[in-house]
Z-matrix of the N, CA and C atoms (Angstrom, degrees):
N
C 1 1.475
C 2 1.522 1 109.06
N 3 1.285 2 118.72 1 -38.07
C 4 1.454 3 122.89 2 -178.46
C 5 1.532 4 111.55 3 -91.43
N 6 1.287 5 119.19 4 6.66
C 7 1.456 6 123.26 5 176.88
C 8 1.505 7 113.15 6 80.46
N 9 1.293 8 116.58 7 13.88
C 10 1.460 9 117.79 8 -179.39
C 11 1.519 10 110.78 9 -82.78
N 12 1.315 11 117.27 10 -31.58
C 13 1.461 12 120.84 11 179.80
C 14 1.518 13 108.53 12 -122.71
N 15 1.332 14 114.80 13 150.15
C 16 1.468 15 116.60 14 179.34
C 17 1.520 16 110.30 15 -66.71
N 18 1.285 17 114.46 16 146.72
C 19 1.458 18 119.63 17 -178.84
C 20 1.523 19 109.88 18 -82.89
N 21 1.314 20 115.53 19 116.95
C 22 1.462 21 120.96 20 176.23
C 23 1.521 22 108.50 21 -149.96
N 24 1.304 23 114.77 22 -169.55
C 25 1.473 24 119.28 23 -175.19
C 26 1.528 25 111.84 24 -68.36
N 27 1.331 26 116.05 25 -31.05
C 28 1.476 27 119.47 26 -179.56
C 29 1.508 28 110.97 27 -74.14
N 30 1.397 29 113.35 28 -45.33
C 31 1.462 30 116.20 29 -178.45
C 32 1.502 31 110.63 30 -69.94
N 33 1.319 32 118.38 31 -34.84
C 34 1.462 33 120.13 32 178.19
C 35 1.537 34 111.59 33 -66.37
N 36 1.324 35 115.16 34 -32.36
C 37 1.495 36 118.77 35 -177.64
C 38 1.537 37 112.38 36 -109.47
N 39 1.347 38 114.51 37 21.33
C 40 1.476 39 118.08 38 -177.29
C 41 1.524 40 112.45 39 -61.70
N 42 1.351 41 114.17 40 -35.25
C 43 1.471 42 117.83 41 179.73
C 44 1.527 43 110.43 42 -64.21
N 45 1.318 44 115.40 43 -43.31
C 46 1.472 45 118.92 44 -179.85
C 47 1.521 46 111.38 45 -69.57
N 48 1.361 47 112.38 46 -37.17
C 49 1.461 48 116.73 47 178.26
C 50 1.518 49 109.62 48 -64.14
N 51 1.325 50 115.44 49 -41.66
C 52 1.480 51 119.53 50 178.05
C 53 1.518 52 111.24 51 -61.63
N 54 1.364 53 113.64 52 -45.94
C 55 1.473 54 116.59 53 176.87
C 56 1.520 55 111.25 54 -58.90
N 57 1.330 56 115.27 55 -41.21
C 58 1.470 57 119.09 56 -179.14
C 59 1.509 58 111.74 57 -64.86
N 60 1.394 59 112.82 58 -45.71
C 61 1.462 60 115.68 59 178.21
C 62 1.533 61 111.43 60 -62.70
N 63 1.319 62 114.27 61 -40.72
C 64 1.480 63 118.15 62 179.14
C 65 1.533 64 110.39 63 -61.81
N 66 1.342 65 114.12 64 -42.67
C 67 1.469 66 118.30 65 179.37
C 68 1.519 67 110.72 66 -64.84
N 69 1.359 68 115.25 67 -41.40
C 70 1.454 69 119.26 68 179.68
C 71 1.533 70 111.35 69 -63.01
N 72 1.378 71 113.61 70 -44.74
C 73 1.459 72 117.79 71 -179.82
C 74 1.538 73 110.76 72 -66.24
N 75 1.334 74 116.35 73 -38.18
C 76 1.455 75 120.08 74 177.48
C 77 1.520 76 111.20 75 -63.50
N 78 1.369 77 112.74 76 -40.14
C 79 1.459 78 117.53 77 179.51
C 80 1.526 79 110.50 78 -65.74
N 81 1.382 80 114.23 79 -42.90
C 82 1.461 81 117.13 80 178.52
C 83 1.529 82 111.09 81 -63.40
N 84 1.346 83 114.58 82 -42.62
C 85 1.468 84 118.06 83 179.30
C 86 1.533 85 111.15 84 -64.41
N 87 1.327 86 114.74 85 -40.51
C 88 1.469 87 118.64 86 179.19
C 89 1.529 88 110.50 87 -64.98
N 90 1.355 89 114.63 88 -40.94
C 91 1.469 90 117.76 89 177.67
C 92 1.514 91 111.40 90 -63.61
N 93 1.364 92 114.93 91 -40.93
C 94 1.468 93 118.21 92 178.68
C 95 1.528 94 110.65 93 -64.65
N 96 1.339 95 113.32 94 -41.70
C 97 1.478 96 116.90 95 177.89
C 98 1.524 97 111.16 96 -63.43
N 99 1.337 98 115.27 97 -39.78
C 100 1.463 99 119.45 98 178.14
C 101 1.518 100 110.46 99 -63.01
N 102 1.347 101 116.18 100 -42.65
C 103 1.467 102 119.46 101 178.29
C 104 1.524 103 111.15 102 -63.86
N 105 1.354 104 114.41 103 -40.20
C 106 1.472 105 118.76 104 178.52
C 107 1.525 106 110.58 105 -62.25
N 108 1.349 107 114.45 106 -46.38
C 109 1.475 108 118.54 107 178.83
C 110 1.528 109 111.16 108 -62.95
N 111 1.341 110 114.96 109 -38.17
C 112 1.448 111 119.01 110 178.98
C 113 1.517 112 110.78 111 -63.77
N 114 1.365 113 115.95 112 -44.14
C 115 1.462 114 119.88 113 178.31
C 116 1.522 115 111.12 114 -63.48
N 117 1.361 116 115.31 115 -42.66
C 118 1.463 117 118.30 116 178.11
C 119 1.529 118 111.07 117 -63.54
N 120 1.348 119 114.58 118 -39.42
C 121 1.470 120 118.52 119 178.64
C 122 1.521 121 110.47 120 -63.99
N 123 1.359 122 115.31 121 -45.43
C 124 1.454 123 118.20 122 179.42
C 125 1.522 124 111.28 123 -63.44
N 126 1.353 125 114.52 124 -39.23
C 127 1.461 126 118.44 125 178.71
C 128 1.535 127 110.59 126 -64.49
N 129 1.353 128 113.98 127 -43.24
C 130 1.472 129 118.08 128 179.12
C 131 1.523 130 110.74 129 -64.23
N 132 1.351 131 114.69 130 -40.27
C 133 1.453 132 118.23 131 177.64
C 134 1.521 133 111.31 132 -63.40
N 135 1.339 134 115.29 133 -40.92
C 136 1.462 135 119.35 134 178.25
C 137 1.523 136 110.57 135 -63.31
N 138 1.358 137 115.53 136 -41.96
C 139 1.464 138 118.76 137 177.64
C 140 1.529 139 110.90 138 -64.41
N 141 1.326 140 114.77 139 -41.55
C 142 1.474 141 118.38 140 178.34
C 143 1.526 142 111.24 141 -62.73
N 144 1.349 143 115.56 142 -42.92
C 145 1.460 144 119.35 143 178.21
C 146 1.526 145 110.90 144 -62.46
N 147 1.351 146 115.54 145 -41.71
C 148 1.458 147 119.47 146 178.70
C 149 1.532 148 110.35 147 -63.97
N 150 1.359 149 114.62 148 -42.97
C 151 1.471 150 119.01 149 178.63
C 152 1.531 151 111.02 150 -63.53
N 153 1.349 152 114.25 151 -40.86
C 154 1.470 153 118.35 152 179.08
C 155 1.515 154 110.74 153 -64.52
N 156 1.371 155 114.69 154 -42.09
C 157 1.458 156 117.93 155 178.08
C 158 1.531 157 110.66 156 -61.96
N 159 1.349 158 116.25 157 -42.92
C 160 1.460 159 119.32 158 177.66
C 161 1.526 160 111.50 159 -61.85
N 162 1.350 161 114.31 160 -45.16
C 163 1.467 162 118.23 161 178.74
C 164 1.520 163 111.32 162 -63.07
N 165 1.339 164 115.37 163 -39.95
C 166 1.462 165 118.78 164 177.56
C 167 1.526 166 111.52 165 -63.85
N 168 1.352 167 114.22 166 -39.37
C 169 1.467 168 118.13 167 177.87
C 170 1.524 169 111.16 168 -63.67
N 171 1.354 170 114.71 169 -46.69
C 172 1.475 171 119.22 170 178.70
C 173 1.520 172 110.60 171 -62.49
N 174 1.353 173 114.96 172 -44.05
C 175 1.464 174 119.65 173 -179.82
C 176 1.526 175 110.99 174 -63.28
N 177 1.343 176 115.31 175 -41.95
C 178 1.458 177 118.99 176 178.97
C 179 1.520 178 110.99 177 -64.30
N 180 1.351 179 115.96 178 -40.08
C 181 1.461 180 119.98 179 177.53
C 182 1.535 181 110.93 180 -63.36
N 183 1.344 182 115.23 181 -43.57
C 184 1.468 183 118.84 182 178.30
C 185 1.523 184 111.35 183 -64.27
N 186 1.335 185 114.87 184 -39.61
C 187 1.467 186 118.74 185 178.02
C 188 1.516 187 110.39 186 -63.22
N 189 1.345 188 115.67 187 -42.51
C 190 1.463 189 118.96 188 178.20
C 191 1.532 190 111.45 189 -62.93
N 192 1.362 191 115.11 190 -44.63
C 193 1.464 192 118.42 191 178.31
C 194 1.524 193 111.07 192 -61.88
N 195 1.342 194 115.24 193 -43.79
C 196 1.465 195 119.43 194 179.79
C 197 1.530 196 110.42 195 -64.12
N 198 1.340 197 115.04 196 -41.75
C 199 1.466 198 119.25 197 178.73
C 200 1.526 199 110.70 198 -63.25
N 201 1.337 200 116.05 199 -41.98
C 202 1.454 201 120.30 200 178.18
C 203 1.518 202 111.06 201 -63.14
N 204 1.360 203 114.40 202 -43.71
C 205 1.465 204 118.89 203 178.49
C 206 1.525 205 111.13 204 -61.92
N 207 1.335 206 115.88 205 -43.99
C 208 1.471 207 119.66 206 178.47
C 209 1.524 208 110.89 207 -64.16
N 210 1.334 209 116.89 208 -38.63
C 211 1.459 210 119.99 209 179.13
C 212 1.526 211 111.11 210 -65.48
N 213 1.371 212 114.75 211 -42.22
C 214 1.464 213 118.19 212 177.15
C 215 1.521 214 111.06 213 -62.94
N 216 1.360 215 115.63 214 -42.57
C 217 1.471 216 119.06 215 177.71
C 218 1.520 217 110.85 216 -62.99
N 219 1.328 218 116.09 217 -39.38
C 220 1.465 219 120.10 218 178.50
C 221 1.526 220 110.97 219 -64.84
N 222 1.349 221 115.25 220 -43.31
C 223 1.468 222 118.74 221 178.75
C 224 1.525 223 110.70 222 -63.41
N 225 1.343 224 116.18 223 -42.52
C 226 1.469 225 119.95 224 178.89
C 227 1.525 226 110.79 225 -63.51
N 228 1.333 227 115.44 226 -42.20
C 229 1.461 228 119.58 227 177.57
C 230 1.524 229 111.14 228 -63.14
N 231 1.336 230 115.59 229 -38.61
C 232 1.463 231 120.03 230 178.15
C 233 1.528 232 110.49 231 -63.60
N 234 1.356 233 115.42 232 -43.01
C 235 1.469 234 119.60 233 178.42
C 236 1.524 235 110.31 234 -63.37
N 237 1.353 236 115.50 235 -43.80
C 238 1.467 237 119.49 236 178.75
C 239 1.519 238 111.08 237 -62.15
N 240 1.322 239 116.43 238 -39.58
C 241 1.470 240 119.82 239 178.62
C 242 1.528 241 110.66 240 -64.43
N 243 1.338 242 115.76 241 -41.24
C 244 1.463 243 119.10 242 178.61
C 245 1.530 244 110.76 243 -64.78
N 246 1.358 245 116.02 244 -43.00
C 247 1.469 246 119.04 245 177.61
C 248 1.518 247 110.95 246 -63.19
N 249 1.339 248 115.65 247 -41.62
C 250 1.466 249 119.74 248 178.62
C 251 1.518 250 111.06 249 -63.55
N 252 1.329 251 115.72 250 -41.08
C 253 1.465 252 119.85 251 177.66
C 254 1.529 253 110.83 252 -62.98
N 255 1.334 254 115.32 253 -42.68
C 256 1.461 255 119.58 254 178.91
C 257 1.527 256 110.54 255 -64.36
N 258 1.351 257 115.75 256 -42.82
C 259 1.468 258 119.68 257 178.13
C 260 1.515 259 110.79 258 -62.01
N 261 1.325 260 115.91 259 -41.43
C 262 1.461 261 119.79 260 179.27
C 263 1.526 262 111.19 261 -63.60
N 264 1.324 263 115.71 262 -41.04
C 265 1.465 264 119.21 263 177.70
C 266 1.527 265 110.99 264 -64.01
N 267 1.362 266 115.98 265 -40.72
C 268 1.457 267 118.93 266 178.00
C 269 1.525 268 110.78 267 -63.72
N 270 1.346 269 116.03 268 -41.78
C 271 1.468 270 119.86 269 178.80
C 272 1.520 271 110.37 270 -62.87
N 273 1.327 272 116.55 271 -42.60
C 274 1.465 273 119.67 272 178.83
C 275 1.530 274 110.82 273 -63.96
N 276 1.356 275 115.82 274 -39.75
C 277 1.468 276 118.59 275 178.06
C 278 1.527 277 110.66 276 -64.74
N 279 1.356 278 116.35 277 -43.00
C 280 1.462 279 119.86 278 177.74
C 281 1.520 280 110.75 279 -64.12
N 282 1.341 281 116.18 280 -38.73
C 283 1.464 282 119.18 281 178.59
C 284 1.528 283 110.60 282 -63.67
N 285 1.341 284 116.05 283 -42.41
C 286 1.465 285 119.10 284 178.02
C 287 1.529 286 110.70 285 -62.97
N 288 1.345 287 115.27 286 -41.49
C 289 1.465 288 118.65 287 178.53
C 290 1.521 289 111.10 288 -63.27
N 291 1.351 290 115.94 289 -42.56
C 292 1.459 291 119.74 290 178.77
C 293 1.524 292 111.44 291 -64.09
N 294 1.321 293 115.92 292 -38.57
C 295 1.467 294 118.84 293 178.39
C 296 1.529 295 110.57 294 -64.21
N 297 1.341 296 116.05 295 -41.51
C 298 1.469 297 119.65 296 178.04
C 299 1.527 298 110.33 297 -63.57
N 300 1.360 299 115.71 298 -46.36
C 301 1.459 300 119.45 299 179.34
C 302 1.528 301 110.73 300 -63.88
N 303 1.337 302 116.65 301 -39.73
C 304 1.453 303 119.76 302 179.32
C 305 1.525 304 110.73 303 -63.56
N 306 1.345 305 115.39 304 -40.88
C 307 1.468 306 119.15 305 177.12
C 308 1.521 307 110.65 306 -61.94
N 309 1.335 308 116.47 307 -42.89
C 310 1.466 309 120.16 308 178.16
C 311 1.524 310 111.01 309 -63.27
N 312 1.365 311 115.30 310 -44.14
C 313 1.460 312 118.75 311 -179.90
C 314 1.523 313 111.33 312 -62.54
N 315 1.338 314 116.10 313 -41.09
C 316 1.461 315 119.12 314 177.85
C 317 1.528 316 110.76 315 -63.00
N 318 1.352 317 115.14 316 -40.10
C 319 1.461 318 118.89 317 178.40
C 320 1.523 319 111.06 318 -64.29
N 321 1.360 320 115.67 319 -44.16
C 322 1.462 321 119.72 320 177.87
C 323 1.523 322 110.85 321 -63.95
N 324 1.339 323 116.13 322 -42.47
C 325 1.457 324 120.10 323 -179.66
C 326 1.522 325 111.06 324 -62.02
N 327 1.328 326 115.32 325 -40.33
C 328 1.461 327 118.92 326 178.61
C 329 1.520 328 110.39 327 -64.11
N 330 1.342 329 116.34 328 -42.82
C 331 1.462 330 119.46 329 179.50
C 332 1.528 331 110.67 330 -64.72
N 333 1.353 332 116.15 331 -40.41
C 334 1.463 333 119.63 332 178.98
C 335 1.529 334 110.53 333 -65.13
N 336 1.344 335 115.61 334 -44.19
C 337 1.469 336 119.37 335 178.33
C 338 1.526 337 110.68 336 -60.35
N 339 1.329 338 116.25 337 -43.28
C 340 1.470 339 119.51 338 178.54
C 341 1.529 340 110.72 339 -62.88
N 342 1.349 341 115.78 340 -39.47
C 343 1.462 342 119.24 341 178.83
C 344 1.528 343 110.60 342 -64.12
N 345 1.335 344 116.69 343 -42.01
C 346 1.465 345 120.35 344 178.14
C 347 1.529 346 111.18 345 -63.05
N 348 1.323 347 116.04 346 -41.16
C 349 1.461 348 118.89 347 -179.85
C 350 1.529 349 111.04 348 -63.99
N 351 1.341 350 115.83 349 -42.31
C 352 1.455 351 119.43 350 177.41
C 353 1.524 352 110.37 351 -64.21
N 354 1.363 353 116.72 352 -42.72
C 355 1.468 354 120.32 353 178.37
C 356 1.531 355 110.34 354 -61.50
N 357 1.329 356 116.06 355 -38.88
C 358 1.464 357 119.90 356 178.05
C 359 1.529 358 110.90 357 -63.23
N 360 1.342 359 116.11 358 -42.83
C 361 1.465 360 119.48 359 178.16
C 362 1.519 361 111.21 360 -62.17
N 363 1.351 362 115.93 361 -40.70
C 364 1.468 363 119.44 362 179.50
C 365 1.527 364 110.35 363 -64.37
N 366 1.356 365 116.16 364 -45.40
C 367 1.460 366 119.07 365 -178.44
C 368 1.532 367 111.33 366 -64.70
N 369 1.331 368 117.07 367 -41.06
C 370 1.459 369 119.77 368 178.73
C 371 1.526 370 111.25 369 -65.88
N 372 1.336 371 115.57 370 -29.21
C 373 1.465 372 119.26 371 -178.68
C 374 1.518 373 112.43 372 -70.69
N 375 1.344 374 117.77 373 -29.94
C 376 1.468 375 119.89 374 -177.95
C 377 1.525 376 111.63 375 -85.12
N 378 1.340 377 117.41 376 -12.63
C 379 1.459 378 119.68 377 176.99
C 380 1.528 379 109.58 378 -73.07
N 381 1.330 380 117.73 379 156.12
C 382 1.471 381 120.36 380 178.22
C 383 1.529 382 110.53 381 -58.41
N 384 1.319 383 115.85 382 133.14
C 385 1.454 384 119.22 383 -178.80
C 386 1.529 385 109.31 384 -81.93
N 387 1.311 386 115.66 385 162.01
C 388 1.463 387 120.81 386 -169.39
C 389 1.533 388 112.87 387 -62.86
N 390 1.320 389 118.01 388 -39.04
C 391 1.463 390 120.14 389 -177.75
C 392 1.530 391 111.12 390 -61.73
N 393 1.344 392 116.44 391 -39.74
C 394 1.461 393 120.12 392 177.61
C 395 1.527 394 110.26 393 -65.39
N 396 1.325 395 117.28 394 -42.18
C 397 1.458 396 120.73 395 -178.70
C 398 1.529 397 110.42 396 -67.45
N 399 1.338 398 116.92 397 -39.44
C 400 1.470 399 119.79 398 177.09
C 401 1.523 400 110.28 399 -62.49
N 402 1.316 401 116.84 400 -38.55
C 403 1.465 402 121.83 401 -176.89
C 404 1.523 403 111.80 402 -73.06
N 405 1.350 404 117.57 403 -40.95
C 406 1.461 405 120.70 404 -173.26
C 407 1.528 406 113.28 405 -92.02
N 408 1.311 407 118.12 406 -28.09
C 409 1.455 408 119.97 407 -174.14
C 410 1.525 409 113.41 408 -108.19
N 411 1.306 410 117.25 409 -22.51
C 412 1.471 411 121.76 410 -179.38
C 413 1.523 412 110.42 411 63.70
N 414 1.328 413 117.43 412 -93.77
C 415 1.463 414 122.34 413 -176.69
C 416 1.534 415 108.94 414 -94.48
N 417 1.316 416 117.51 415 112.23
C 418 1.466 417 120.51 416 -175.02
C 419 1.546 418 109.56 417 -158.68
N 420 1.315 419 116.09 418 170.39
C 421 1.465 420 122.59 419 168.97
C 422 1.529 421 107.84 420 -147.95
N 423 1.308 422 116.88 421 156.20
C 424 1.462 423 122.72 422 -178.35
C 425 1.529 424 109.09 423 -128.20
N 426 1.299 425 115.62 424 127.51
C 427 1.477 426 121.39 425 170.43
C 428 1.529 427 106.69 426 -114.03
N 429 1.295 428 115.52 427 109.36
C 430 1.473 429 120.35 428 -176.64
C 431 1.523 430 107.74 429 -133.18
N 432 1.324 431 116.57 430 101.84
C 433 1.467 432 121.61 431 -177.35
C 434 1.529 433 109.33 432 -129.12
N 435 1.306 434 117.55 433 90.42
C 436 1.473 435 119.80 434 179.29
C 437 1.528 436 111.68 435 -60.66
N 438 1.325 437 114.40 436 144.19
C 439 1.462 438 119.35 437 176.10
C 440 1.525 439 110.54 438 -62.70
N 441 1.329 440 116.23 439 -40.89
C 442 1.460 441 122.15 440 175.45
C 443 1.528 442 108.43 441 -112.82
N 444 1.313 443 115.78 442 -171.58
C 445 1.464 444 119.27 443 -178.49
C 446 1.516 445 110.17 444 -61.51
N 447 1.325 446 115.75 445 -43.37
C 448 1.464 447 120.92 446 173.89
C 449 1.523 448 108.21 447 -111.79
N 450 1.328 449 116.33 448 163.48
C 451 1.459 450 118.44 449 -169.26
C 452 1.518 451 111.18 450 -139.70
N 453 1.348 452 114.79 451 159.02
C 454 1.458 453 121.06 452 171.59
C 455 1.523 454 111.84 453 -89.67
N 456 1.326 455 117.32 454 -4.35
C 457 1.464 456 121.82 455 178.37
C 458 1.526 457 109.60 456 -96.57
N 459 1.321 458 115.95 457 138.99
C 460 1.461 459 118.66 458 176.10
C 461 1.533 460 108.77 459 -157.09
N 462 1.295 461 115.57 460 171.11
C 463 1.460 462 120.56 461 177.06
C 464 1.532 463 108.45 462 -130.55
N 465 1.375 464 114.04 463 151.12
C 466 1.474 465 120.88 464 -173.34
C 467 1.523 466 107.96 465 -131.93
N 468 1.300 467 117.13 466 134.63
C 469 1.466 468 121.14 467 -176.59
C 470 1.521 469 110.00 468 -141.74
N 471 1.358 470 115.34 469 129.49
C 472 1.470 471 120.41 470 175.55
C 473 1.530 472 109.35 471 -156.78
N 474 1.286 473 114.47 472 160.58
C 475 1.465 474 121.19 473 176.38
C 476 1.515 475 107.89 474 -116.27
N 477 1.361 476 115.49 475 119.35
C 478 1.456 477 122.17 476 -177.79
C 479 1.531 478 107.68 477 -123.55
N 480 1.317 479 115.15 478 120.16
C 481 1.467 480 120.68 479 178.35
C 482 1.528 481 111.24 480 51.73
N 483 1.317 482 115.38 481 51.49
C 484 1.464 483 122.76 482 178.04
C 485 1.532 484 113.38 483 61.41
N 486 1.315 485 116.45 484 19.87
C 487 1.463 486 120.71 485 176.98
C 488 1.529 487 108.41 486 -122.46
N 489 1.317 488 116.59 487 127.35
C 490 1.466 489 121.75 488 -177.05
C 491 1.528 490 109.06 489 -89.10
N 492 1.305 491 115.48 490 129.12
C 493 1.468 492 121.74 491 177.35
C 494 1.545 493 108.44 492 -112.91
N 495 1.312 494 115.73 493 120.32
C 496 1.470 495 121.73 494 175.95
C 497 1.522 496 108.09 495 -119.11
N 498 1.305 497 116.02 496 121.57
C 499 1.463 498 121.56 497 -177.93
C 500 1.531 499 108.61 498 -122.67
N 501 1.313 500 115.82 499 126.77
C 502 1.472 501 121.71 500 174.67
C 503 1.529 502 107.07 501 -112.36
N 504 1.299 503 116.65 502 119.23
C 505 1.462 504 120.76 503 -166.85
C 506 1.540 505 110.75 504 -123.02
N 507 1.325 506 113.66 505 134.67
C 508 1.470 507 121.03 506 174.62
C 509 1.521 508 107.61 507 -116.06
N 510 1.331 509 116.88 508 101.29
C 511 1.462 510 120.68 509 179.45
C 512 1.522 511 110.11 510 -83.67
N 513 1.315 512 115.02 511 156.02
C 514 1.463 513 119.74 512 177.85
C 515 1.529 514 110.23 513 -67.76
N 516 1.344 515 115.45 514 131.74
C 517 1.464 516 119.88 515 175.66
C 518 1.518 517 112.87 516 102.74
N 519 1.314 518 114.83 517 161.78
C 520 1.458 519 122.76 518 177.06
C 521 1.524 520 108.67 519 -127.01
N 522 1.326 521 115.31 520 170.16
C 523 1.452 522 120.06 521 175.96
C 524 1.510 523 112.13 522 64.67
N 525 1.328 524 115.54 523 -145.41
C 526 1.461 525 121.06 524 -175.00
C 527 1.525 526 112.41 525 -62.61
N 528 1.353 527 121.18 526 -46.77
C 529 1.475 528 119.26 527 179.00
C 530 1.525 529 111.99 528 -58.71
N 531 1.340 530 116.66 529 -46.36
C 532 1.459 531 119.28 530 178.92
C 533 1.515 532 112.32 531 -62.75
N 534 1.348 533 116.27 532 -36.87
C 535 1.461 534 119.79 533 179.47
C 536 1.520 535 110.90 534 -65.70
N 537 1.344 536 117.86 535 -37.35
C 538 1.469 537 120.20 536 176.91
C 539 1.528 538 110.41 537 -61.81
N 540 1.331 539 115.47 538 -45.94
C 541 1.463 540 119.05 539 179.48
C 542 1.527 541 110.05 540 -63.79
N 543 1.331 542 116.88 541 -38.05
C 544 1.466 543 120.54 542 179.37
C 545 1.525 544 110.91 543 -62.53
N 546 1.325 545 117.50 544 -42.00
C 547 1.472 546 120.03 545 178.36
C 548 1.519 547 111.04 546 -64.42
N 549 1.348 548 115.79 547 -40.68
C 550 1.469 549 118.91 548 178.16
C 551 1.527 550 110.28 549 -62.28
N 552 1.353 551 115.12 550 -46.24
C 553 1.470 552 118.82 551 -178.75
C 554 1.522 553 111.73 552 -65.64
N 555 1.300 554 117.92 553 -36.25
C 556 1.459 555 121.01 554 178.09
C 557 1.531 556 110.46 555 -60.85
N 558 1.343 557 115.57 556 -43.65
C 559 1.468 558 120.41 557 177.61
C 560 1.528 559 110.93 558 -64.72
N 561 1.358 560 115.34 559 -39.76
C 562 1.458 561 118.76 560 -179.23
C 563 1.527 562 111.94 561 -64.89
N 564 1.340 563 117.42 562 -40.02
C 565 1.464 564 119.34 563 179.80
C 566 1.520 565 111.16 564 -68.93
N 567 1.334 566 117.61 565 -33.69
C 568 1.469 567 119.42 566 171.78
C 569 1.530 568 110.19 567 -59.17
N 570 1.323 569 114.85 568 -44.24
C 571 1.465 570 120.20 569 -177.32
C 572 1.528 571 111.59 570 -69.02
N 573 1.342 572 117.12 571 -44.98
C 574 1.470 573 121.79 572 -174.17
C 575 1.526 574 111.36 573 -70.87
N 576 1.324 575 116.28 574 -44.23
C 577 1.467 576 119.10 575 -173.81
C 578 1.523 577 112.02 576 -89.55
N 579 1.301 578 116.94 577 -46.25
C 580 1.467 579 119.60 578 -174.35
C 581 1.521 580 112.72 579 -78.92
N 582 1.342 581 116.57 580 -38.67
C 583 1.473 582 119.32 581 -175.88
C 584 1.523 583 111.18 582 -93.47
N 585 1.328 584 116.84 583 -49.02
C 586 1.462 585 119.33 584 -177.10
C 587 1.526 586 112.89 585 -85.06
N 588 1.313 587 117.33 586 -10.74
C 589 1.455 588 122.62 587 173.25
C 590 1.533 589 113.39 588 64.79
N 591 1.309 590 117.48 589 28.14
C 592 1.465 591 119.44 590 174.02
C 593 1.521 592 109.19 591 -75.48
N 594 1.345 593 115.58 592 135.61
C 595 1.454 594 118.91 593 -174.76
C 596 1.526 595 113.18 594 -123.28
N 597 1.313 596 117.38 595 -22.24
C 598 1.458 597 119.80 596 179.73
C 599 1.531 598 110.02 597 -76.40
N 600 1.334 599 118.91 598 126.63
C 601 1.474 600 120.92 599 -178.17
C 602 1.524 601 113.75 600 -54.35
N 603 1.339 602 116.68 601 -39.55
C 604 1.464 603 118.94 602 -179.75
C 605 1.520 604 110.98 603 -64.20
N 606 1.335 605 116.54 604 -42.94
C 607 1.463 606 120.59 605 178.80
C 608 1.531 607 110.95 606 -66.55
N 609 1.334 608 115.81 607 -39.46
C 610 1.478 609 119.77 608 179.84
C 611 1.530 610 110.23 609 -61.82
N 612 1.345 611 116.44 610 -46.56
C 613 1.472 612 119.76 611 -178.22
C 614 1.519 613 111.35 612 -67.70
N 615 1.346 614 116.54 613 -39.32
C 616 1.469 615 119.63 614 178.80
C 617 1.523 616 110.49 615 -63.54
N 618 1.323 617 116.78 616 -43.93
C 619 1.460 618 119.79 617 179.92
C 620 1.533 619 110.69 618 -67.35
N 621 1.359 620 117.28 619 -37.12
C 622 1.473 621 120.71 620 177.34
C 623 1.523 622 110.65 621 -62.36
N 624 1.340 623 115.24 622 -38.13
C 625 1.469 624 119.60 623 178.38
C 626 1.521 625 110.85 624 -64.28
N 627 1.339 626 116.90 625 -42.33
C 628 1.467 627 120.66 626 178.91
C 629 1.529 628 110.79 627 -64.51
N 630 1.322 629 115.89 628 -43.42
C 631 1.462 630 119.50 629 -177.90
C 632 1.538 631 111.81 630 -67.43
N 633 1.343 632 116.32 631 -37.71
C 634 1.481 633 119.87 632 177.34
C 635 1.519 634 109.87 633 -60.49
N 636 1.343 635 116.94 634 -42.27
C 637 1.471 636 120.64 635 179.08
C 638 1.525 637 110.84 636 -62.15
N 639 1.331 638 115.38 637 -36.80
C 640 1.463 639 119.09 638 -179.28
C 641 1.543 640 110.12 639 -72.60
N 642 1.332 641 116.43 640 -46.51
C 643 1.473 642 120.23 641 -176.18
C 644 1.533 643 111.32 642 -65.34
N 645 1.318 644 116.87 643 -44.42
C 646 1.472 645 120.85 644 -176.98
C 647 1.534 646 112.61 645 -90.37
N 648 1.354 647 116.33 646 -1.41
C 649 1.466 648 121.46 647 177.82
C 650 1.540 649 112.05 648 57.26
N 651 1.319 650 114.18 649 39.79
C 652 1.474 651 118.91 650 178.34
C 653 1.514 652 109.25 651 -161.84
């Protein structure tokens, strides 16, 4: 327009050509930018996928470790439950055994108690009865407290030829052994005084000593 360039088709359309070139260059730049963004996106996606895979691997490993730990805890709990069950069964068996033994002990104790009561009745039966003591002693009192249910101590009373004999005897031993000796001695004094008519205390004791040696073979 100002005469600086020759007038032709290029110079007349230079503005449009410039716009076209600018548009072309913009398009190329935009395409390059789009490709760059696409590559960055793909790269970021690849990194994200790699990170996800790593996280999944770590997570899977942790899950496996946790699962293994839980399985071990479950197995240990199962073993503990089995041991506890076995212990409980043993305790129940011991309890049943104790109940059986306790029942037996109670049965034995009852039989022993019954035997002691019968022995007590027998021992009381051989002692002088109250009517005889009232008749022969008149004014008297008796303190008789065995250490056990039955005793080695006893007293003997009889009237022989208008003479009253009262014997208070302490035999060796207590309980059942002493009571056996007391019964033997009671029989011996019946024999020595009532049958053999010995009246002197020294002779009675000497003869009782001889008879005890014979009866007990010692």
